[in-house]
C-alpha positions in Angstrom: 0.0 0.0 -0.1 2.8 2.4 0.9 4.5 1.7 -2.4 1.2 2.7 -4.3 1.2 5.9 -2.5 4.8 6.8 -3.1 4.4 5.9 -6.7 1.3 8.2 -6.9 3.0 11.0 -5.1 6.0 10.7 -7.4 3.8 10.8 -10.6 1.7 13.6 -9.2 5.1 15.6 -8.8 6.2 14.7 -12.3 3.1 15.8 -13.9 3.1 19.1 -12.1 6.8 19.7 -13.1 5.9 18.6 -16.6 3.1 21.1 -16.7 5.4 23.9 -15.3 8.2 23.3 -17.9 5.9 22.9 -20.7 4.2 26.1 -19.7 7.5 28.1 -19.7 8.8 26.5 -22.9 5.8 27.2 -25.1 4.4 30.4 -23.3 7.9 32.3 -23.5 10.0 32.4 -26.5 13.7 31.6 -26.1 15.1 35.2 -26.5 18.8 34.6 -26.0 20.0 38.0 -24.9 22.8 38.6 -22.7 23.5 42.0 -21.2 26.3 43.7 -19.1 26.4 46.6 -16.9 28.4 49.5 -18.1 30.4 52.0 -15.8 27.5 54.4 -16.7 25.1 52.1 -14.9 23.4 51.0 -18.3 22.4 47.6 -19.3 23.7 47.1 -22.9 23.4 44.1 -25.0 26.6 42.0 -24.9 25.6 39.0 -26.9 22.8 37.4 -28.9 22.3 33.8 -29.5 21.7 33.1 -33.5 19.1 30.3 -33.0 16.9 32.6 -30.6 14.2 34.8 -31.0 16.6 37.8 -30.8 17.8 36.8 -34.2 14.5 38.0 -35.7 14.4 41.3 -33.8 15.8 44.6 -34.8 18.5 44.6 -32.2 22.2 45.0 -32.2 24.9 44.3 -29.9 25.6 47.7 -28.0 21.9 48.5 -27.8 20.9 50.1 -24.4 18.1 48.2 -22.7 15.8 50.9 -21.0 13.0 48.8 -19.9 11.8 45.1 -19.8 8.1 44.6 -19.8 7.6 48.1 -18.6 10.2 47.9 -15.8 13.9 48.9 -15.3 16.2 46.2 -16.3 17.4 46.1 -12.6 13.9 44.7 -11.6 14.2 41.9 -14.2 14.7 38.7 -12.4 16.6 37.0 -15.2 19.0 39.9 -15.6 19.5 40.0 -11.7 20.3 36.4 -11.7 21.9 35.5 -15.0 22.4 38.8 -16.8 20.2 37.5 -19.5 16.8 38.7 -21.0 14.2 35.9 -21.0 10.6 35.5 -20.3 9.9 38.9 -21.5 7.4 40.2 -24.2 8.3 43.8 -24.6 11.6 45.6 -24.7 12.4 49.4 -24.7 15.7 49.8 -26.6 17.8 53.1 -27.0 20.1 53.4 -30.0 21.9 56.5 -31.3 19.8 58.6 -29.1 16.4 57.2 -30.3 14.2 54.6 -28.4 12.6 51.7 -29.9 9.8 49.4 -28.6 10.6 45.8 -29.5 7.7 43.1 -29.3 8.9 39.6 -28.8 6.7 37.2 -30.7 5.2 34.6 -28.3 4.6 32.0 -31.1 8.3 31.2 -31.5 8.4 27.5 -30.8 11.0 26.0 -33.0 12.4 22.5 -34.0 14.7 22.8 -31.0 11.8 23.1 -28.6 10.2 19.9 -29.9 13.0 17.7 -29.9 13.4 17.4 -26.1 9.7 16.6 -25.9 10.5 13.5 -28.4 13.4 12.5 -26.5 11.6 12.7 -23.2 8.8 10.7 -24.4 11.1 7.9 -25.9 13.0 7.8 -22.4 9.6 7.5 -20.4 8.4 4.8 -22.7 11.4 2.7 -22.1 11.2 3.4 -18.4 7.6 2.4 -18.2 8.3 -0.7 -20.4 11.2 -1.8 -18.1 9.2 -1.2 -14.9 6.1 -3.0 -16.2 7.6 -5.9 -17.9 10.5 -6.6 -15.7 9.5 -5.2 -12.2 11.0 -8.2 -10.3 14.4 -7.5 -11.4 16.2 -4.8 -9.3 18.7 -4.1 -12.0 15.7 -3.5 -14.7 14.3 -1.1 -12.1 17.6 0.9 -11.9 17.9 0.9 -15.6 14.3 2.4 -15.6 15.5 5.1 -13.3 18.4 5.8 -15.8 15.7 6.4 -18.5 13.6 8.5 -16.2 16.6 10.7 -15.1 17.1 11.2 -18.9 13.6 12.0 -19.2 13.7 14.7 -16.4 16.8 16.3 -18.1 15.0 16.7 -21.6 11.8 17.8 -19.7 13.7 20.7 -18.0 15.8 21.7 -20.8 13.4 24.2 -22.4 12.6 25.8 -19.1 16.2 26.0 -18.2 17.5 27.9 -21.3 14.6 30.5 -20.7 16.1 31.3 -17.3 13.5 29.5 -15.2 14.8 28.8 -11.7 12.9 25.4 -11.4 14.3 24.3 -14.8 17.8 25.0 -14.0 17.6 23.2 -10.5 16.2 20.2 -12.0 18.6 19.9 -15.0 21.7 20.5 -13.0 20.6 18.1 -10.2 19.7 15.3 -12.6 22.8 15.7 -14.6 24.9 15.1 -11.5 22.7 12.0 -10.6 22.9 10.5 -14.0 26.3 8.8 -13.6 25.6 7.7 -10.1 22.3 6.0 -11.0 24.0 4.3 -13.9 26.7 3.1 -11.8 24.1 1.8 -9.2 22.6 -0.2 -12.1 25.8 -1.6 -13.2 26.6 -2.7 -9.6 23.2 -4.6 -9.2 23.2 -5.8 -12.8 26.6 -7.6 -12.6 25.8 -8.9 -9.1 22.3 -10.2 -10.5 23.5 -11.8 -13.8 27.2 -12.5 -13.4 27.8 -13.1 -9.8 30.3 -10.2 -9.8 30.5 -8.1 -6.5 31.3 -4.5 -7.0 31.8 -1.9 -4.1 28.6 -0.4 -3.0 29.5 1.5 -0.1 30.5 4.6 -2.2 27.0 4.9 -3.7 25.6 6.3 -0.5 28.3 9.0 -0.3 27.7 9.9 -3.8 23.9 10.2 -3.6 24.7 12.4 -0.4 26.7 14.7 -2.5 23.9 15.0 -5.0 21.2 15.7 -2.3 23.7 18.3 -0.7 24.2 20.0 -4.1 20.4 20.1 -4.7 19.9 21.9 -1.3 22.6 24.5 -2.3 21.1 25.1 -5.6 17.8 25.9 -3.8 19.5 29.2 -3.1 18.5 30.1 -6.6 15.4 31.1 -5.2 16.9 33.7 -3.0 18.1 36.4 -5.5 21.1 37.8 -3.6 22.3 34.2 -3.4 22.0 33.4 -7.1 25.8 34.2 -7.6 26.4 30.5 -6.6 25.1 29.8 -10.1 28.6 31.1 -11.6 30.3 28.0 -10.1 27.4 25.6 -10.6 28.3 24.7 -14.3 32.0 23.9 -13.4 31.1 21.9 -10.4 28.4 19.8 -12.3 30.7 19.3 -15.3 33.6 18.1 -13.2 31.3 15.7 -11.1 29.9 14.5 -14.3 33.3 13.6 -15.8 34.4 12.0 -12.6 31.3 9.9 -12.8 31.7 9.1 -16.5 35.6 8.0 -15.8 34.5 5.9 -12.7 31.8 4.1 -14.7 34.3 3.5 -17.5 36.9 2.2 -15.1 34.4 -0.2 -13.6 33.4 -1.7 -17.0 37.2 -1.8 -18.2 38.1 -3.8 -15.1 35.1 -6.2 -15.6 36.0 -6.6 -19.3 39.7 -7.4 -18.5 38.3 -10.3 -16.3 35.8 -11.8 -18.7 37.1 -10.8 -22.1 38.3 -14.2 -23.1 35.1 -15.8 -22.1 32.5 -16.2 -25.0 29.6 -15.2 -22.6 26.7 -12.8 -22.7 28.4 -11.0 -19.9 31.3 -9.8 -22.0 28.9 -8.5 -24.6 26.7 -6.7 -22.1 30.0 -5.1 -20.8 31.0 -4.0 -24.3 27.5 -2.6 -24.9 27.7 -0.8 -21.6 30.9 0.8 -22.5 29.5 2.1 -25.9 26.5 3.4 -24.0 28.6 5.3 -21.4 30.8 6.9 -24.0 27.8 8.0 -26.0 26.0 9.0 -22.8 28.9 11.1 -21.9 29.0 13.0 -25.2 25.4 13.6 -25.3 25.2 14.8 -21.7 28.6 16.6 -22.0 27.0 18.7 -24.8 24.0 19.2 -22.8 26.2 20.6 -19.9 27.7 23.0 -22.5 24.4 24.4 -23.3 22.3 26.9 -21.2 21.3 24.1 -19.0 24.5 24.7 -17.1 26.4 27.3 -18.9 23.9 29.9 -19.9 25.8 31.6 -22.6 26.5 28.6 -25.0 23.2 27.6 -26.2 24.4 27.9 -30.0 25.7 24.4 -29.4 22.0 23.2 -28.9 21.6 21.6 -32.5 24.8 19.6 -32.0 23.3 18.3 -28.7 20.0 17.2 -30.3 21.9 15.6 -33.3 24.1 13.7 -30.7 21.0 12.8 -28.6 19.5 11.0 -31.5 22.5 9.1 -32.2 22.9 8.0 -28.5 19.5 6.8 -27.6 19.7 3.6 -29.6 22.5 2.4 -27.5 20.1 2.7 -24.6 17.9 0.4 -26.6 20.7 -2.0 -27.3 21.4 -2.2 -23.5 17.7 -2.8 -22.8 17.6 -5.6 -25.4 20.5 -7.2 -23.8 19.0 -7.1 -20.2 15.7 -8.3 -21.5 17.4 -11.3 -23.4 19.0 -12.7 -20.0 15.9 -12.3 -17.7 
């Protein structure tokens, strides 16, 4: 009974987050304008992302931002936190002594906004399929958790690039959790299928780090402390790379032990190595986008291209797991 309530609670939270992230993604266009404060205490446009809505507006680098939605730029939350203009519909710009009103088109959903939804749907499908068909297998449940984590990352991407605090909190936290959950899956899987004992004590410390990082990121909601975000990208990236190296080290060690054996375990290990390498490049590119580093969203098309290449490796691993259950 408790499990049913827990599952119901988690599903409710997921639906609420999905509605919120989808609302932010499709209600606000991705503007992609980054500003800086001059010695004259004026906010000027420093950079504009080519794939964003700003590319279609009559804006130039060096334009002075006088108002954002009828308010001074200092009152804009995205400018306060990220020095970026997002979730805005009307800008007052000054150029060469003349002032212009710039209306941001609300209906600016692009291909790049739709791809994460497709990726999220595919990951959710795999997670549900694993949980429903192989619920008695602990390793299958953990693999489902890997897919669910990927779904959360794709779900929050659109909100994150638009400067939404919840979106940024979600995507950074799940990026850190992804290599740990995958490592947990490897530990349980090889114990379950190959009678191989891997160290498990480190997992609780790694999960504790993710929880602490999540608590620290909650400071995003307190504007004066949002400066922590400047270091968040580097911390998340380093943590993810360490997790990637550790996962690869575990698989390399296991493969060295069974490489001469013509068994399904060796083929699973090789598939797992391919998945981790592809997962690293896909997620590394996501880390380079505005989900973590707010100023590099021009890499977005590379991210989605890589994500489409990477996903079949998850399916490959799922097929291998299913074949031995």
